[in-house]
N, C-alpha and C positions, 0 to 999 in steps of 0.2 A: 183338544186344546187344553192348556193348563188353566184350571180354576175358572172363575167367572170372567176373567179377562178374555178367554177364548170364545165365550158365548155372548157376553153383553158388551164388552169393550167399554165399560162405563167409568173406568178410573180416569184420572187426569193424564194417564199415559197416552202418548201418541203411538198408534199402531199403523205400520205400513208394510205391505208385502204384495208385490205385483198383483194388481187387482184389488188391494186393500190398502187405502191411504187415509190416514186419520191423524191430525196433528194439532198441537197447541203451539203456535209459533211464538217466539219471544216477542213481547210487546203487543200481543193480541188482546182481544177483549177479555179472554179468559186468564190471561197472565196477571201477575200481581200488579204490574204497572198498567192497568187497564185503560188509563186515560191517554196513553201514548197516541199520537196522531197517526192517521192513515199513511201519511208520507213517511213516517218513521218505520211503520210496518213494512212498507215496500222497500225502503233503504236497507233494512236489516236482512230481508230475504235476498236482495241483490248482493249484499256483502257476503252472505252465506254461500251463494252460488259462485261468486268471484273467488272465494277461498278454495272451493273445490276445483275450479278451473285452474287456479294457480298451482295446484298440486298435480297437474297433468291430466285431469279428468276431461276428456274431449266431449263427452256427452253433457257434462255440466255447462260447457260453453254453449252448446246448442240450446239447452234448456234456458240458460240466462238470456240468450238472444231472443228466444220465443217469448219469455216473460216480459222483457223490456219492450217488445213490439206491441204488447197489449195496450189498449187505452187505459186511462186512469180508472175508469169504471170497471173494466175487465180485470185489472190488477187486483182491485178490491174483491171482486167476485172470486178470483182465483184463490186468494188467501182465505176468504170465507169458506170456500169449498174444502180446503185443507183442514179447516177447523171444525167442519160440520160432522158431528158424531152420528147424525141420523143416516148418513150415507153408508155407515159401516156394514150393516147387514146386507144391503144390496150389493156392495162391492165384494163381500164374501161369496155371495151366491154367484155372481158373474164370474169370479175367478175360478170357482169350482165346477163350472159347466164343462161337459165332456169336450175333449179336444176333437177337432175335425181337420181334414186336410185343408191347407190354405190358411185363410184368416177368417175368424169369426168375431163379430163385434157386438158388444152389449152397450147400450146407450141409456143414460139416466140423467137426473138433475136438469131436465129440460133440454137435453142434448149437450150440456156443458161438460159432462164426464163421459169418457169413452174407455171401455176396457177391451183391449185387443188380445185375442188368443191366437197365436201364430204357430204354424207347424211347417217344416220344410225338410227336405232330404233328397238324396240322390247319389250319383257316383262321385267319388272323390279322386279325380284323376291326378291331383297334386300330392296325394298321400305318399310319404316316404317309406311306407311299410312293405308294400308289395312290389317285388322286383319285376323286371321285364319278362323274365322267364316264367314267373308265377302268372302274370297276366296272359302270357301266351298259352298257359295251361288252363286258362278259363277262370282264374281267380280275379275278383274285383274288390276294390275298397269302396265302402259306402259310408254315409253319415245320415243322421236324422236329428232334428232338434225340436224342442217345444218351448215356447216363451209366452209370458203374460205381461202386458204393458198397460199402465195407467196413463191416460192423457186428460188433463184438465184444460178446457178451452183450447184444445189443440196442442198444448205444451206437454211434453213427456215429463212425468213425475217419478215413476218407478218402473222397474222391469226385473224379472227373474227369468233365467233361461238355463236349460240343461241340454247337453248334446251327447249322443252316442256315436262312436266311430268303430267300424267293424269290417270284416272281410266275408265275402260270399263266393260260392262257386255254384253256378246254376241257381237253383232255388234254395240251396242250403247255406245257412250261416255257419261259417267255419271258424271264426275267431272274433273276439271282441277286444278292441284296443282301449286304453284308458279314456274315459269320458271326461267331460268338462262342465263347469257351471260358472255363470257370471251374473252380475246384477248391477243396477244403479238405483239410487234412492235419494231424492232431494227433499227430505222433510227434516228440518232441524230437530235435533234431539233424538233421532231414530237411526238405527243401524241394522244391517243384515250380516249374518255369518252363515256358513253352510258346512255341513259335515263332508268328509272326503267322499268323492263320487264313487259309487259302487257300480260294477258292470258284470254282466253274466249273459249266458245264452239260455233262453227258456226251453223247457222240454218240448220235444216234438208232440203234436204236429205244428205248433206255432212257430218254433224255431226262430225266435226273435232275438236280436241283440238288444239288451236293456242297459240303461244307465239311470242312476237315481241318486238324489241328494236330499237332505233335510235342511230346510232353511229355518233359522232362528231370527225372529225380529226382536230387537231390544229397543224399547221406546220409553223414555221418562220413567225408568225404574221397573217397568213391566216387560214381560216377554212371552212369546208363544212360538210354536213350531208348525211348519207345513212341509209335507213331502211332495217333491216334484220328480216325475219319472217320464222317460220317453223310450219308445222301442221302435225298431225298424227291421226290415228284412230285405230281400233281393229287390224289392220295389222302391225302397227308401222308407220314408215315414209311414208308420202303421198306427201308432196311438201315443197318447200321453195324458198326464193329468197333474193337477196341483190340488192337494187336499189335505185335510187334517191329519196330523201324525198319529 
């Protein structure tokens, strides 16, 4: 990670990357106008989500609905969690835990914060790449993905995901198609960007299709990077990770 921001996260910057969510919300106790009421904090966050939803962000609509459904006490707890810097280290550790097949869950903050590491994969019967003739010859299109999602009080706050698309014949990986990456992030003042997704076939005997991207989180004037990778073979998902660049 870059400088002390990657280790201590002690600046006033807000840092968020799937499994790592840390923010100073406008109007919070740490902002310059620290006397702003709780009602104003809630209204500002709802306005922020509404802006995202108005731009066509469907996940923002779901997050807004989830946040609105919380009680007043839980809304306050939700915003406090976004601002709680002491969660940073735990969230880093949870995000960087090894990927497993299916869904692995890390719980913290008395059960109020959940980090989900999800993997999936299998045959891609809808793929446009492989013709009927190739399928008849034994070729199959496959996919595998790895994602990390943060939930506060059951409400989705951030997610990063990378996917690899590829072709196999028998147990051999014969081709890797362009991979993809996507994210959402609902922490005011923070943003994600990612490098172009790279893909390749690893050397035998692993013979895996691999896709990888590097995420950059930019929050309140500070930034850091994390690398996310997924790989698969004739069985579908094999492995993945999200870790320091």
